[in-house]
C-alpha positions in Angstrom: 8.5 -11.7 0.3 12.1 -12.3 -0.5 13.0 -8.8 -1.6 16.2 -10.0 -2.9 14.4 -11.5 -5.7 12.4 -8.3 -6.6 14.3 -6.2 -9.1 12.0 -3.3 -10.0 13.4 -0.3 -12.0 13.0 2.4 -9.2 11.7 2.9 -5.8 8.0 3.5 -7.0 7.8 0.0 -8.3 9.7 -1.4 -5.4 7.0 0.0 -3.0 4.3 -1.3 -5.3 5.9 -4.8 -4.9 5.7 -4.2 -1.2 2.1 -3.0 -1.7 -0.7 -5.0 -0.6 0.3 -7.6 2.3 -2.9 -9.5 2.2 -6.3 -9.1 3.6 -6.8 -9.5 7.2 -9.7 -8.5 9.4 -10.4 -4.7 9.3 -10.2 -2.6 12.4 -13.6 -0.7 13.1 -14.0 2.1 15.5 -17.6 2.1 17.0 -17.4 5.4 18.8 -15.4 8.2 17.1 -17.0 9.1 14.0 -18.5 7.9 10.6 -17.0 4.7 9.2 -17.8 2.3 6.3 -20.7 0.4 7.3 -19.6 -2.9 5.6 -16.1 -3.1 7.2 -15.5 -6.2 9.2 -14.5 -6.2 12.6 -11.4 -7.2 14.9 -12.5 -8.7 18.1 -10.9 -7.5 21.3 -9.4 -11.0 21.9 -7.2 -10.4 18.9 -5.6 -7.3 20.1 -2.4 -9.0 20.8 0.7 -7.0 20.7 2.5 -6.8 17.4 5.8 -5.5 18.6 8.8 -7.8 18.5 9.7 -9.9 21.4 11.7 -7.7 24.1 14.9 -9.7 23.0 14.4 -8.7 19.4 13.9 -5.1 19.9 16.6 -2.7 18.6 16.6 -0.1 21.3 14.6 0.0 24.8 13.9 3.1 26.6 12.3 2.9 30.2 10.8 6.4 29.7 9.0 5.2 26.3 7.6 2.1 28.1 6.3 4.2 30.9 4.8 6.5 28.3 3.1 3.7 26.5 1.7 2.6 29.9 0.5 6.1 30.9 -1.3 7.1 27.7 -2.9 3.5 27.1 -4.4 3.9 30.5 -6.2 7.2 29.3 -7.7 5.4 26.1 -11.3 4.0 26.6 -11.2 2.2 23.1 -9.1 -1.1 23.3 -8.4 -1.1 19.6 -7.1 2.4 19.6 -5.0 1.5 22.7 -3.8 -1.5 20.9 -2.8 0.6 17.8 -1.0 3.2 19.9 1.1 0.4 21.7 2.2 -1.1 18.4 2.9 2.1 16.4 4.4 4.5 19.0 7.6 2.4 19.9 7.9 1.2 16.2 11.0 3.3 15.2 12.9 2.1 18.4 11.8 -1.4 18.1 12.6 -2.1 14.4 14.7 0.8 12.8 17.3 2.3 15.1 21.1 1.3 15.1 23.0 3.0 18.1 26.8 3.0 18.0 29.7 5.6 17.7 31.6 7.1 14.7 34.9 8.8 15.3 34.5 8.9 18.9 31.0 10.6 18.7 27.5 8.9 19.2 26.0 7.7 16.0 22.5 6.6 15.3 21.3 5.3 12.0 17.6 5.1 11.4 16.0 3.1 8.7 13.0 4.3 7.1 11.5 0.7 7.7 11.4 -1.3 4.5 14.0 0.5 2.6 17.7 -0.2 3.8 18.6 3.7 3.9 18.2 6.6 6.1 16.2 9.6 4.9 17.2 13.0 6.6 13.3 13.9 6.6 12.1 10.6 7.8 14.6 10.0 10.4 14.1 13.4 11.7 10.2 12.7 12.0 10.5 9.1 13.2 12.2 10.2 16.5 10.3 13.5 16.9 7.7 11.8 19.2 10.3 10.8 21.8 11.8 14.5 22.5 9.6 15.1 25.5 11.1 12.1 27.2 14.7 12.8 26.4 15.3 14.9 29.5 14.6 12.1 31.9 16.2 9.4 29.8 20.1 9.2 29.4 19.7 6.4 26.8 17.4 8.6 24.7 19.7 11.4 24.9 22.5 9.4 23.5 20.2 8.2 20.7 19.4 11.9 19.9 22.9 12.9 19.9 23.6 10.2 17.5 20.9 11.1 15.1 21.7 14.8 15.1 25.4 13.9 14.8 24.8 11.5 11.9 22.5 14.2 10.2 25.5 16.6 10.3 27.9 14.2 8.9 25.5 13.2 6.1 24.9 17.0 5.1 28.6 17.5 5.0 29.0 14.6 2.6 26.3 16.2 0.2 23.7 18.8 1.1 21.7 17.9 -2.0 21.1 14.4 -1.2 18.0 13.2 0.4 19.0 9.7 1.8 22.2 8.0 3.0 23.4 4.6 3.5 24.7 2.9 6.6 28.3 3.1 5.7 29.3 6.8 5.0 32.4 5.5 2.9 30.5 3.0 0.7 31.2 3.6 -2.8 27.8 2.2 -4.0 24.3 3.1 -3.0 22.3 0.4 -1.0 19.2 1.4 -3.6 19.7 -0.4 -6.8 17.2 2.0 -8.5 19.6 4.8 -8.4 22.5 3.1 -10.2 22.0 4.8 -13.4 21.2 8.3 -12.1 22.9 11.1 -13.9 23.8 13.1 -11.0 27.0 13.7 -9.0 26.9 10.6 -6.5 29.3 10.6 -3.6 30.4 7.7 -1.2 27.8 7.4 1.4 24.8 8.9 -0.5 21.8 6.6 -1.2 19.7 9.0 -3.4 20.3 12.5 -4.5 17.0 14.3 -5.0 17.3 17.8 -3.9 14.3 18.5 -1.5 14.5 21.8 0.6 12.9 19.9 3.6 15.8 17.5 3.7 17.9 20.3 5.2 14.9 21.8 7.3 13.9 18.6 9.1 17.3 18.0 10.7 17.3 21.7 11.9 13.9 21.2 13.5 14.9 18.0 15.2 18.3 19.7 16.6 16.3 22.8 17.7 13.6 20.8 19.4 16.1 18.4 21.2 17.9 21.6 22.4 14.8 23.3 23.7 13.4 20.0 25.2 16.8 19.1 27.1 19.0 22.1 27.3 21.7 19.7 25.9 24.3 21.4 23.9 26.7 18.3 23.4 25.4 17.8 19.9 26.3 21.2 18.6 30.0 20.5 18.0 32.3 21.6 15.3 31.0 19.2 12.9 27.4 20.5 13.6 28.7 24.0 13.2 30.1 23.4 9.7 27.0 21.6 8.8 24.9 24.5 9.7 26.9 26.9 7.6 26.7 24.4 4.7 22.8 24.3 5.0 22.5 28.4 4.8 24.9 28.5 2.0 23.1 25.7 0.0 19.6 27.3 0.7 21.2 30.6 -0.5 22.8 29.1 -3.6 19.4 27.4 -4.5 17.6 31.0 -4.7 19.7 30.8 -8.0 19.5 34.6 -8.3 22.4 34.4 -10.9 20.5 31.8 -12.7 23.0 29.0 -11.9 23.1 25.9 -9.5 25.6 23.1 -9.3 22.7 20.5 -8.9 21.6 18.2 -12.0 19.5 15.1 -11.8 18.2 12.7 -14.3 16.8 9.2 -14.1 16.2 6.7 -16.9 12.4 6.1 -16.1 9.2 6.0 -17.8 7.7 8.0 -14.6 8.2 11.7 -15.2 7.9 12.2 -11.4 11.3 10.5 -10.9 13.4 12.8 -13.1 13.8 16.5 -14.2 13.6 18.3 -17.4 16.0 20.6 -19.2 18.9 18.4 -18.8 18.3 17.8 -15.0 17.7 21.5 -14.1 14.1 21.3 -13.8 11.4 23.7 -15.0 12.3 27.3 -15.9 11.7 30.0 -13.2 12.0 33.8 -12.8 14.4 34.4 -9.9 12.3 36.3 -7.4 14.1 35.1 -4.0 12.3 31.9 -3.4 14.3 28.8 -2.9 14.2 26.2 -5.8 13.2 22.7 -4.6 13.6 20.0 -7.4 11.5 17.4 -5.5 8.7 17.5 -3.0 8.8 15.5 0.2 7.1 12.6 -1.4 10.5 12.4 -3.6 8.3 13.3 -6.7 9.5 16.0 -9.0 8.1 19.5 -8.7 5.9 20.7 -11.4 7.0 24.3 -10.7 10.3 24.5 -8.6 9.1 26.9 -5.9 7.5 24.6 -3.5 5.8 27.1 -1.2 5.3 24.7 1.9 9.0 23.9 1.8 10.0 27.6 1.3 7.7 28.3 4.4 9.5 25.7 6.3 12.7 26.9 5.3 12.1 30.2 6.5 11.2 28.9 10.1 14.1 26.4 10.0 16.6 29.3 9.3 15.3 31.3 12.3 15.7 28.2 14.5 19.2 27.7 13.2 19.9 31.4 13.9 18.9 30.9 17.5 21.2 28.0 17.9 24.1 29.9 16.2 23.8 32.9 18.3 23.2 31.3 21.8 25.1 28.0 21.6 27.5 28.4 18.8 28.3 32.1 19.5 28.4 32.6 15.8 26.9 36.0 15.2 27.7 36.0 11.5 26.1 32.7 10.9 23.1 33.8 13.1 22.9 37.0 10.9 23.2 35.3 7.6 20.4 32.9 8.4 18.1 35.5 9.5 18.8 37.6 6.5 18.1 34.8 4.3 14.9 33.9 6.2 13.6 37.6 5.7 14.5 37.5 2.0 12.4 34.3 1.6 9.6 35.5 3.6 9.4 38.6 1.7 9.4 36.8 -1.7 6.5 34.4 -0.2 4.2 37.1 0.6 4.6 38.6 -3.0 4.7 35.2 -5.1 3.6 32.6 -2.9 -0.2 33.1 -2.9 -3.1 32.4 -5.2 -6.9 33.2 -5.4 -6.3 37.1 -4.8 -3.8 36.3 -1.9 -6.5 34.3 0.0 -4.5 31.0 0.0 -1.2 29.8 -0.1 -0.3 28.1 -3.6 1.3 24.8 -3.6 4.1 25.6 -6.4 4.8 28.5 -8.4 7.4 29.7 -10.9 7.8 33.3 -10.2 6.2 34.0 -13.8 2.7 34.0 -12.7 2.0 30.3 -13.1 0.7 28.6 -10.1 -0.5 25.1 -8.9 -2.9 24.4 -6.0 -3.0 21.1 -4.6 -1.6 19.3 -1.5 0.3 16.3 -0.9 0.2 14.3 2.3 3.9 14.2 2.9 5.4 16.7 5.4 6.0 19.7 4.8 2.5 20.2 3.1 0.1 23.1 3.2 -2.0 21.3 5.8 1.1 20.6 8.0 2.2 24.4 8.5 0.6 24.7 11.8 1.8 21.4 12.9 5.5 22.2 12.0 5.3 25.5 13.9 5.6 27.3 10.6 2.6 29.4 11.5 0.1 29.8 14.4 -2.6 27.4 14.8 -5.1 30.5 14.5 -3.7 32.0 11.5 -6.4 32.8 9.1 -4.3 32.3 6.0 -3.4 28.9 6.9 -6.9 28.0 8.0 -8.4 29.2 4.6 -5.6 27.3 2.8 -6.2 24.1 5.0 -9.9 24.3 4.4 -9.3 24.1 0.5 -6.9 21.4 0.7 -9.6 19.4 2.2 -11.8 19.8 -0.5 -12.5 19.1 -4.1 -10.2 22.0 -5.0 -7.3 19.7 -4.3 -7.0 17.0 -7.0 -5.3 14.8 -4.4 -8.3 15.0 -2.0 -10.1 11.7 -2.2 -13.5 10.8 -0.6 -14.9 7.3 -1.1 -16.4 4.4 0.8 -16.6 6.3 4.1 -13.0 7.5 4.0 -11.8 11.1 3.2 -8.2 12.2 3.1 -5.2 13.4 1.2 -2.9 11.5 -0.9 -0.5 12.5 -3.7 0.7 11.3 -7.1 3.3 8.9 -5.5 0.9 6.2 -4.2 -1.6 7.2 -7.2 -5.5 8.4 -7.5 -7.6 7.3 -4.7 -4.9 6.3 -2.2 -5.1 8.1 1.2 -2.1 8.7 3.1 -2.8 8.2 6.9 -0.3 10.8 7.6 -2.8 13.4 6.2 -5.4 12.3 8.9 -2.8 12.5 11.7 -1.7 15.9 10.6 -5.3 17.2 10.5 -6.0 15.9 14.0 -2.7 17.3 15.3 -3.8 20.9 13.7 -7.4 20.8 14.8 -9.1 22.0 17.9 -12.5 20.6 16.9 -13.3 17.3 18.7 -15.6 16.2 16.0 -12.9 16.6 13.4 -10.4 14.8 15.6 -12.9 12.0 16.3 -13.4 11.4 12.6 -9.5 11.1 11.7 -9.2 8.6 14.6 -12.1 6.6 13.3 -10.6 6.5 9.9 -7.2 5.6 11.0 -8.7 2.7 13.0 -10.0 1.2 9.6 -6.8 2.0 7.7 -4.5 -0.5 9.3 -6.3 -3.6 7.7 -5.9 -5.6 10.9 -2.1 -5.4 11.0 -1.8 -3.0 14.0 0.4 -0.7 12.2 0.0 2.3 10.0 1.0 2.3 6.4 2.0 4.7 3.6 -1.2 4.9 1.9 -4.5 3.0 1.6 -7.3 2.9 -1.0 -10.2 4.9 -0.1 -13.1 2.4 0.8 -10.8 -0.6 0.8 -8.1 -0.5 3.4 -6.7 -4.0 2.6 -5.2 -2.6 -0.4 -2.3 -0.5 1.1 1.4 0.4 0.4 4.3 -0.3 2.8 3.7 -2.6 5.6 6.6 -1.2 7.6 6.8 2.6 7.3 8.1 3.8 10.6 7.3 7.5 10.1 3.6 6.9 9.8 3.8 4.8 12.8 5.6 7.3 14.9 3.4 10.1 13.9 0.3 8.2 15.0 1.8 7.6 18.4 2.7 11.3 18.4 -1.0 12.2 17.5 -2.2 10.1 20.4 0.2 11.6 23.0 -0.8 15.0 21.9 -4.5 14.3 22.2 -4.0 12.8 25.5 -2.7 16.2 26.7 -4.7 18.5 24.8 -8.2 16.7 24.0 -8.3 13.8 26.6 -12.2 13.5 26.2 -11.7 12.4 22.7 -9.6 9.3 24.0 -11.8 8.8 27.1 -15.1 8.5 25.2 -16.3 5.0 25.7 -16.5 3.1 22.3 -20.4 3.0 22.5 -20.7 6.7 22.7 -20.6 9.0 19.4 -20.0 12.4 19.2 -23.0 14.4 17.9 
């Protein structure tokens, strides 16, 4: 497709244009769970690498190549091994641009098919390589560049969710934002305020520090960005009823704009942080997005550790912990439903609540995966079980597929990420095996994961090049190789009871 000829009104229509990339033979698992019986099969002879040729890869890491060989050798199913080998390096193969800016390492990370860098997506896209960074200087430089780019972006505008390649560009690379009524600044690609856009970069920076011990990224620029993160999250508690943020878009889709002159729905100011948009980039119904607030509490505690230990800034560390404690207390009081037995998805502080889950991370289902709660936390497990049931309006089950989607891709569209997060969060081999089995059918023979696929009809999918989903798939397989190797080692002809 010549994307330059496609001029839809916004990102959602653009993704629909990318949408279904054509039906090819479906990949079917034989040994790891229940599958649609009518799905055709890809033969082993067709498992040819879908990676770019070595000379066309944007970034090559010997440690990553060795990891692919190590993990692939543990996978009995050739189709699953093929998917892993295609997906895991996809971010490095196709989306990263490593360079320098102002004498500092700089790494720009595309989402894939959209020419911009999302703070959330880019953090998640490289997460699966963290455990290899200590032994690979090239990866260290890449991570230093991503962390530095995040800090510079946050300093441009902490309310923006996505940024362009050129931080000085006056015009966004995304034409659907041209008429947005918000305070766009040079370098900003899109300006949807989402709490997690500030939390994911903190998670990545903290994870990199813990994995490598490297403190080089935590320079004066990162220090200033950390101060801005805490100040912005504090401001968005809106305890005085005000915020500098406004956003409106001229669109027929209410999920792409905000009511009340760009302020969003009313709230009672109870100490929770307002998020105008979800990690799906869809507008919140009620502005207190509970999984994002839970993520913010943990991110602030991670930031406090860096501030105290690396930056030696006791004031910043104290401010971060104080804010985390304030939000945590408000979550206990206002963030639950069903007599406190499960977390809500969104609330407004007046007593109005919404229970659902969305496949994007942070979600209610992803809290253990993110390290926000313990894996055996009873409140989380009750909430997760409810999310994976018909109590969640975005839980879909059809044609042998079950999973969670969200309003972004539409009714009946399952996000593979939901299955990956479930496998990463589960200690039940039967649950994990069923997730793997469904993921193997979801690629529609392309060898890659997608944003969403239609339950019962994986040939209908959105986004053929979505690096976050590919990276998360690779991360999941590596996790299972260490934590649950039997699931990967079961020969394809054997099925779990």
